[in-house]
C-alpha positions as CSV (number, residue, x, y, z in Angstrom):
1,M,29.7,-24.1,9.0
2,S,31.7,-21.0,8.0
3,G,32.6,-19.6,11.4
4,K,30.8,-16.4,10.5
5,L,28.5,-14.6,13.2
6,Y,25.0,-13.5,12.3
7,S,22.8,-10.9,14.0
8,I,19.1,-12.1,13.7
9,I,17.1,-8.9,14.2
10,D,13.6,-7.8,14.3
11,V,12.0,-4.5,15.1
12,E,8.5,-3.0,15.6
13,T,7.7,0.5,14.8
14,T,5.3,3.2,14.8
15,G,4.6,2.5,11.0
16,G,4.6,4.9,8.0
17,T,7.8,5.6,6.0
18,T,11.4,5.3,7.3
19,H,11.7,9.2,7.1
20,S,8.7,9.5,9.5
21,S,8.4,6.3,11.4
22,R,10.2,5.1,14.6
23,V,11.5,2.0,16.4
24,T,9.4,0.9,19.3
25,D,10.8,-2.7,19.9
26,I,14.1,-4.3,19.1
27,S,15.5,-7.8,19.4
28,I,18.8,-9.0,18.3
29,F,20.1,-12.7,18.6
30,V,23.8,-13.3,17.7
31,T,24.3,-16.8,16.2
32,D,26.9,-18.8,14.3
33,G,24.1,-20.7,12.7
34,I,23.9,-23.6,15.2
35,E,23.3,-21.8,18.7
36,V,22.5,-18.4,20.0
37,L,25.7,-16.6,21.4
38,D,24.4,-13.4,22.6
39,E,21.1,-11.5,22.8
40,F,19.6,-8.0,23.3
41,S,16.0,-7.0,23.5
42,S,14.4,-3.9,24.5
43,L,11.4,-1.6,24.1
44,I,12.2,1.7,22.8
45,N,10.6,5.1,23.3
46,P,10.0,6.4,19.8
47,E,9.7,10.0,21.1
48,M,6.5,10.2,19.1
49,F,2.8,9.0,19.4
50,I,2.1,5.3,18.5
51,P,-1.0,5.2,16.4
52,G,-3.9,3.0,17.7
53,F,-3.7,0.6,14.7
54,I,-0.2,-0.1,15.6
55,T,-1.1,-0.8,19.3
56,Q,-3.9,-3.2,17.9
57,L,-1.3,-5.2,16.0
58,T,1.8,-5.2,18.2
59,G,0.1,-4.7,21.7
60,I,2.8,-1.9,22.2
61,D,1.1,1.4,23.5
62,N,2.3,4.8,24.6
63,E,2.2,4.1,28.0
64,M,4.3,0.8,27.9
65,V,7.2,2.8,26.0
66,S,6.9,6.0,28.3
67,G,9.7,4.6,30.5
68,A,11.6,2.7,27.9
69,P,15.1,4.1,26.7
70,T,15.3,6.0,23.5
71,F,17.1,4.5,20.5
72,S,20.1,7.2,21.2
73,E,20.4,5.4,24.7
74,V,20.7,2.0,23.3
75,A,22.5,2.8,20.2
76,Q,26.0,1.7,21.5
77,Q,24.6,-1.5,22.6
78,V,23.3,-2.2,19.3
79,L,26.6,-1.3,17.5
80,D,28.5,-3.4,20.0
81,I,26.4,-6.8,19.6
82,T,26.1,-6.5,15.9
83,A,29.8,-5.6,15.2
84,G,31.4,-8.0,12.8
85,T,28.3,-9.8,12.0
86,T,26.1,-10.0,9.0
87,F,22.6,-8.3,9.5
88,V,19.9,-11.0,8.9
89,A,16.1,-10.2,9.2
90,H,12.9,-11.4,7.6
91,N,12.3,-8.8,4.7
92,V,15.8,-7.4,5.8
93,N,15.3,-4.3,3.9
94,F,12.6,-3.0,6.2
95,D,14.5,-3.9,9.4
96,F,17.7,-2.6,8.3
97,G,16.1,0.5,6.9
98,M,14.6,1.3,10.2
99,I,17.8,0.7,12.2
100,S,19.8,2.6,9.8
101,S,17.5,5.4,9.7
102,E,17.4,5.6,13.6
103,F,21.3,5.8,13.3
104,R,21.2,8.5,10.5
105,R,19.3,10.6,13.1
106,L,22.2,10.4,15.3
107,G,24.6,11.4,12.5
108,Y,26.0,7.9,12.2
109,V,26.1,5.8,9.1
110,Y,25.2,2.1,10.0
111,E,26.7,-0.4,7.5
112,L,26.7,-4.2,7.8
113,P,26.5,-6.9,5.2
114,K,22.7,-8.2,4.8
115,L,20.8,-11.3,4.3
116,C,17.2,-11.7,3.9
117,T,15.5,-14.9,5.3
118,V,12.6,-14.4,2.9
119,R,15.0,-14.7,-0.2
120,L,17.3,-17.3,1.4
121,A,14.1,-19.5,2.1
122,R,12.9,-19.1,-1.4
123,Q,16.2,-20.4,-2.8
124,F,17.1,-23.1,-0.1
125,I,13.7,-24.4,1.1
126,P,11.3,-24.0,-2.0
127,G,7.9,-25.1,-2.7
128,H,6.1,-23.2,0.2
129,R,2.8,-21.6,-0.4
130,S,4.0,-18.6,1.4
131,Y,7.2,-17.0,2.7
132,G,5.6,-14.7,5.1
133,L,7.0,-15.4,8.5
134,G,3.9,-16.7,10.1
135,K,3.2,-19.0,7.2
136,I,6.8,-20.5,6.7
137,C,7.1,-20.9,10.3
138,E,3.8,-22.7,10.6
139,D,4.8,-25.1,7.6
140,L,8.1,-25.8,9.2
141,G,6.7,-26.3,12.7
142,I,8.4,-23.4,14.3
143,P,6.3,-21.8,17.2
144,I,6.3,-18.0,17.5
145,H,6.0,-16.9,21.2
146,G,4.9,-13.4,21.0
147,R,3.8,-12.5,17.3
148,H,4.4,-9.0,16.4
149,R,6.7,-8.4,19.3
150,A,10.5,-8.1,18.4
151,R,11.7,-10.8,20.5
152,G,9.1,-13.5,19.4
153,D,9.5,-12.8,15.7
154,A,13.4,-12.6,16.1
155,E,13.5,-16.0,18.1
156,A,11.4,-17.8,15.4
157,T,13.7,-16.3,12.8
158,V,16.6,-17.7,14.4
159,E,15.1,-21.4,14.1
160,L,14.2,-20.5,10.5
161,F,17.7,-19.4,9.8
162,K,19.0,-22.6,11.3
163,I,17.0,-24.5,8.9
164,I,18.2,-22.6,5.9
165,M,21.8,-23.2,7.1
166,Q,21.2,-26.8,7.1
167,A,19.7,-26.7,3.7
168,S,22.4,-24.6,2.3
169,G,25.2,-26.4,3.7
170,G,26.5,-23.3,5.1
171,D,26.7,-21.7,1.7
172,L,24.4,-18.6,1.5
173,N,25.3,-17.0,-1.6
174,L,22.4,-15.8,-3.4
175,A,22.1,-15.4,-7.0
176,S,23.8,-12.5,-9.0
177,E,22.3,-9.1,-8.5
178,K,22.8,-7.4,-11.8
179,W,20.7,-4.4,-10.8
180,V,23.2,-3.2,-8.5
181,K,25.4,-2.1,-11.7
182,S,22.5,0.0,-12.9
183,L,22.4,2.3,-9.7
184,P,22.4,5.9,-10.5
185,Q,25.6,7.7,-9.4
186,Q,24.0,9.5,-6.5
187,L,22.2,6.5,-5.2
188,K,23.6,4.0,-2.8
189,R,22.6,0.3,-2.6
190,E,21.5,0.5,1.0
191,Q,18.8,2.9,-0.2
192,V,17.4,0.3,-2.4
193,D,18.2,-2.6,0.0
194,R,15.8,-1.1,2.6
195,L,12.8,-1.6,0.3
196,P,10.7,-4.5,1.6
197,E,9.4,-7.4,-0.8
198,G,5.7,-6.4,-0.1
199,A,3.2,-4.2,-1.3
200,G,3.2,-0.5,-0.8
201,V,4.1,3.1,-2.2
202,Y,7.5,4.2,-3.3
203,Y,8.9,7.7,-3.5
204,L,11.8,8.7,-5.7
205,Y,13.4,12.0,-4.7
206,D,16.0,14.2,-6.4
207,D,19.0,15.7,-4.7
208,Q,17.0,18.5,-3.0
209,G,14.6,16.0,-1.3
210,V,11.7,16.8,-3.9
211,P,9.7,13.9,-5.0
212,I,10.0,13.2,-8.8
213,F,8.2,10.2,-9.2
214,I,5.7,8.2,-6.8
215,G,4.4,4.7,-7.8
216,S,2.9,1.5,-6.1
217,A,3.8,-2.1,-6.3
218,G,2.8,-5.4,-5.1
219,N,6.6,-6.0,-4.6
220,L,8.4,-2.8,-3.8
221,F,11.9,-4.3,-4.0
222,K,11.4,-6.1,-7.3
223,K,9.5,-3.1,-8.7
224,V,12.3,-0.7,-8.1
225,K,14.9,-3.1,-9.3
226,T,13.1,-3.6,-12.5
227,F,13.0,0.3,-12.8
228,L,16.7,0.5,-12.2
229,V,17.8,-1.6,-15.2
230,S,15.0,-0.2,-17.5
231,K,16.4,1.5,-20.5
232,A,13.0,3.3,-21.2
233,R,13.4,6.9,-22.1
234,K,11.3,8.0,-18.9
235,A,13.1,5.8,-16.7
236,M,16.4,7.0,-17.7
237,E,15.5,10.7,-17.3
238,I,14.1,9.9,-13.9
239,K,17.3,8.1,-12.9
240,S,19.4,11.2,-14.2
241,Q,18.0,13.0,-11.4
242,L,17.3,10.2,-8.8
243,A,19.2,10.6,-5.3
244,D,16.9,9.0,-2.6
245,I,14.2,6.4,-2.5
246,D,11.7,6.1,0.5
247,F,8.5,3.8,0.8
248,E,5.4,3.1,2.8
249,S,4.4,-0.5,3.3
250,T,0.7,-1.1,3.1
251,G,0.3,-4.9,2.7
252,S,-2.5,-4.5,0.2
253,E,-1.7,-3.7,-3.3
254,L,-5.1,-2.0,-3.7
255,I,-4.6,0.4,-0.8
256,A,-1.2,1.2,-2.3
257,R,-2.8,2.1,-5.5
258,L,-5.2,4.3,-3.7
259,K,-2.7,6.1,-1.6
260,V,-0.6,6.8,-4.9
261,M,-3.5,8.8,-6.2
262,S,-3.5,11.1,-2.9
263,A,0.3,11.5,-2.8
264,I,0.6,12.3,-6.4
265,Q,-2.2,14.9,-6.1
266,E,-0.4,16.3,-2.9
267,H,3.3,16.4,-4.1
268,Q,2.7,16.7,-8.1
269,P,5.9,14.9,-8.8
270,V,7.4,16.1,-12.3
271,F,7.5,12.5,-13.7
272,N,3.9,11.7,-12.7
273,H,0.7,12.5,-14.7
274,V,-1.2,14.8,-12.4
275,P,-4.9,15.4,-13.7
276,N,-5.3,18.9,-14.8
277,R,-8.7,20.1,-13.4
278,K,-8.4,23.3,-15.6
279,S,-9.3,20.9,-18.6
280,A,-11.3,18.4,-16.8
281,Y,-15.0,17.5,-17.5
282,S,-18.1,17.0,-15.5
283,V,-21.5,15.6,-15.6
284,R,-24.1,18.4,-15.6
285,M,-27.9,18.1,-15.2
286,S,-30.4,20.4,-16.5
287,T,-34.3,20.5,-17.1
288,D,-36.1,21.2,-20.3
289,L,-39.3,22.9,-20.9
290,F,-41.3,19.8,-20.5
291,G,-39.9,18.9,-17.1
292,Y,-37.5,16.1,-18.3
293,S,-34.0,16.0,-16.7
294,H,-30.9,16.0,-19.1
295,L,-27.4,14.9,-18.5
296,E,-24.4,16.2,-20.5
297,V,-20.7,16.1,-20.2
298,S,-19.2,19.6,-20.3
299,P,-16.1,21.4,-19.3
300,L,-15.5,21.7,-15.7
301,T,-15.9,25.4,-14.6
302,S,-16.0,25.0,-11.0
303,R,-16.6,22.1,-8.3
304,S,-18.8,19.4,-9.6
305,D,-22.1,19.3,-7.5
306,N,-22.4,15.5,-8.1
307,G,-18.8,14.6,-7.8
308,L,-18.7,13.2,-11.4
309,I,-15.3,14.5,-12.6
310,F,-13.5,13.1,-15.7
311,N,-10.0,13.8,-17.3
312,T,-11.6,13.8,-20.8
313,R,-14.8,14.1,-22.5
314,R,-14.7,10.6,-23.8
315,E,-14.4,9.4,-20.2
316,G,-17.4,11.1,-19.2
317,E,-19.6,10.0,-22.3
318,A,-18.5,6.3,-21.7
319,Y,-19.6,6.6,-18.1
320,L,-23.1,8.0,-19.4
321,E,-23.2,5.2,-21.9
322,K,-23.1,2.9,-19.0
323,L,-25.7,4.6,-16.9
324,C,-28.1,4.6,-20.0
325,K,-27.7,0.8,-20.4
326,Q,-28.1,0.1,-16.5
327,Y,-31.0,2.4,-16.0
328,E,-32.8,2.4,-19.2
329,L,-32.1,6.2,-19.8
330,C,-32.4,7.9,-23.2
331,P,-29.0,8.4,-24.8
332,Q,-30.4,11.5,-26.6
333,L,-31.4,13.2,-23.0
334,C,-27.9,12.2,-21.8
335,G,-26.2,14.1,-24.4
336,L,-24.9,11.4,-26.4
337,K,-26.8,11.6,-29.6
338,P,-27.8,15.3,-29.9
339,G,-29.9,16.2,-33.0
340,Q,-30.7,12.6,-33.9
341,R,-34.0,10.7,-33.6
342,C,-33.6,8.2,-30.8
343,A,-34.0,4.5,-31.9
344,E,-32.5,2.8,-28.8
345,Q,-34.3,-0.2,-27.4
346,M,-33.3,0.8,-24.0
347,C,-35.1,4.1,-24.2
348,L,-38.5,4.3,-22.5
349,G,-39.7,7.1,-24.6
350,A,-38.7,10.1,-22.7
351,C,-37.3,12.0,-25.6
352,R,-40.7,11.9,-27.3
353,Q,-42.7,12.6,-24.0
354,L,-44.0,9.1,-24.2
355,E,-42.7,8.2,-20.7
356,P,-43.8,10.4,-17.8
357,A,-41.2,13.0,-16.7
358,E,-41.7,11.8,-13.0
359,S,-40.5,8.2,-13.8
360,H,-37.5,9.2,-16.2
361,N,-36.4,11.7,-13.6
362,A,-36.5,9.4,-10.9
363,R,-34.2,6.9,-12.8
364,I,-32.0,9.8,-13.3
365,R,-31.5,10.5,-9.6
366,Q,-31.0,6.8,-8.9
367,A,-28.4,6.6,-11.4
368,L,-26.7,9.4,-10.1
369,S,-27.0,8.5,-6.5
370,E,-25.7,5.0,-7.2
371,R,-22.9,6.4,-9.5
372,S,-20.0,4.5,-7.9
373,F,-20.8,0.8,-6.9
374,S,-23.9,-1.5,-7.2
375,K,-23.9,-2.4,-3.7
376,S,-24.5,0.3,-1.1
377,N,-22.3,-0.8,2.1
378,F,-19.5,-3.2,1.8
379,V,-15.9,-3.6,2.4
380,I,-13.3,-5.4,0.4
381,I,-10.8,-7.6,2.5
382,E,-7.3,-7.6,1.5
383,K,-4.1,-9.3,3.0
384,G,-2.4,-6.9,5.5
385,M,1.4,-6.5,6.2
386,T,1.5,-9.7,8.3
387,P,-0.4,-12.9,8.2
388,N,-2.4,-12.0,11.3
389,E,-3.9,-8.7,10.0
390,Q,-6.4,-7.9,7.1
391,A,-6.5,-4.7,5.3
392,F,-9.9,-3.4,4.0
393,V,-11.4,-0.9,1.7
394,M,-14.9,0.5,2.8
395,I,-17.8,1.7,0.6
396,E,-20.5,3.3,2.3
397,D,-23.8,4.6,0.5
398,H,-22.3,3.6,-2.7
399,E,-19.1,5.8,-2.2
400,Y,-15.7,5.0,-1.4
401,I,-14.8,6.4,2.1
402,G,-11.6,5.1,3.1
403,Y,-9.4,2.1,4.2
404,G,-7.9,0.5,7.3
405,V,-6.4,-2.6,9.0
406,V,-7.9,-5.0,11.5
407,N,-5.8,-7.5,13.3
408,Q,-7.3,-11.1,12.7
409,E,-6.7,-12.1,16.2
410,L,-9.1,-9.5,17.4
411,H,-13.0,-10.0,17.9
412,A,-14.9,-10.3,14.4
413,V,-16.1,-7.3,12.9
414,S,-19.2,-7.2,10.6
415,T,-21.0,-3.9,10.7
416,L,-20.1,-0.5,9.3
417,D,-19.4,0.9,12.9
418,D,-17.1,-2.1,13.6
419,F,-14.9,-1.3,10.5
420,R,-15.2,2.4,11.0
421,N,-13.1,2.0,14.3
422,Y,-10.1,1.0,12.2
423,L,-10.9,3.3,9.3
424,N,-8.5,5.9,7.8
425,S,-10.8,8.2,5.9
426,D,-9.7,9.1,2.5
427,T,-11.2,11.7,-0.2
428,A,-13.0,9.9,-3.0
429,S,-12.1,10.8,-6.6
430,Q,-13.3,9.4,-9.9
431,E,-9.8,8.0,-10.3
432,K,-9.9,6.1,-7.2
433,I,-13.4,4.7,-7.9
434,A,-12.1,3.5,-11.1
435,I,-9.1,1.9,-9.4
436,I,-11.3,0.0,-7.2
437,Q,-14.0,-1.0,-9.7
438,T,-11.1,-2.4,-12.0
439,Y,-9.6,-4.3,-9.0
440,L,-12.9,-5.8,-8.3
441,S,-13.5,-7.0,-11.7
442,K,-9.9,-8.6,-12.2
443,N,-9.0,-9.9,-8.8
444,K,-12.3,-11.2,-7.2
445,P,-11.3,-10.3,-3.5
446,R,-13.3,-11.3,-0.6
447,V,-16.3,-9.0,-0.2
448,I,-18.3,-8.4,3.1
449,S,-21.8,-6.7,2.8
450,T,-22.3,-4.7,5.7
451,T,-25.4,-3.2,7.4
């Protein structure tokens, strides 16, 4: 072996971004790759509220940390035990990002060379179906005593690191990282290094701390590295103003895409396309002299009564075309062929008063009430940030209402009320509905119908 020392580190947090999240649990094992030479583990008082879903995942609640030391009180111990070592963690960018963020709050720049056991394992012990800590440890027969607690996960990472050291012969050099040469002048490598290799939302800031672009990715670290080496005009313009990067892990790529829509609407970054509601369109319903309901796409002048809002007229018309086929509605009465004689096979004669207005109008109402999804109540199950949790997106009464995370180790959930206990409510929009529908058609995820 090389004689180098490595600090194997794991932290648990309050969740969210490094700007807003705090450490709740930390564990450090110092090793030479053969045996453990020193250890430090402690709960941490994050000086903020721990959300319920984090407690469900880690078992750490507000009462447990109320008497624990704050990070400032253990900061010197962390510095002392890690001094002269290489910082090692599973998805090192997350753990290092959290600890360096805690030190920044104390006015200290925390710098250590870093190694990621995810990337090391992929290179030196290839062929595994998954490199998440739970899966890779299961494959290698490494027990985890206390999953989602810092000491249990760090201890398992120590054993994984020993296997990697043996497989590599002690030479842990990774492939060349050309992206570092493409870093903008104001951006430091550690700001990119802290990005995890998992799904989430990333925020690009200018030197004033203003978000200039917000995006989502299935692999945040890979996505941002690809962006940094891009020569596209828009990428070059963004990089000319880029000074900082932050992120929010979601585990689920679908949830990341949904969160991006809300974040863009809230912050309106200059390099994101923000739907202009002044030029948006909505579906309007009216009634003619014979009592037949008509649908029409028209400019949005105020809030849409039925929630159907589109960025362009063509998007709205395409949606009405789908409704006509699904519910046998007359295209002429849906504003799709004004002034033309209807010859559509799907039309049941409402345009010529051959079908009773009552039955035609009932189908119109049904089409509008079921405008989003064919099933009324269901959840889309996604992988979470760890192997032992499941993310979900909930649909109720044909409408998207939010997302959440359930720990797989908890009791089974099957009803809407069960899932609602873990739900983060979200505002529906036509863009989000389109994201979910596209995701369902392309990915075929697990779907549970609920009652």
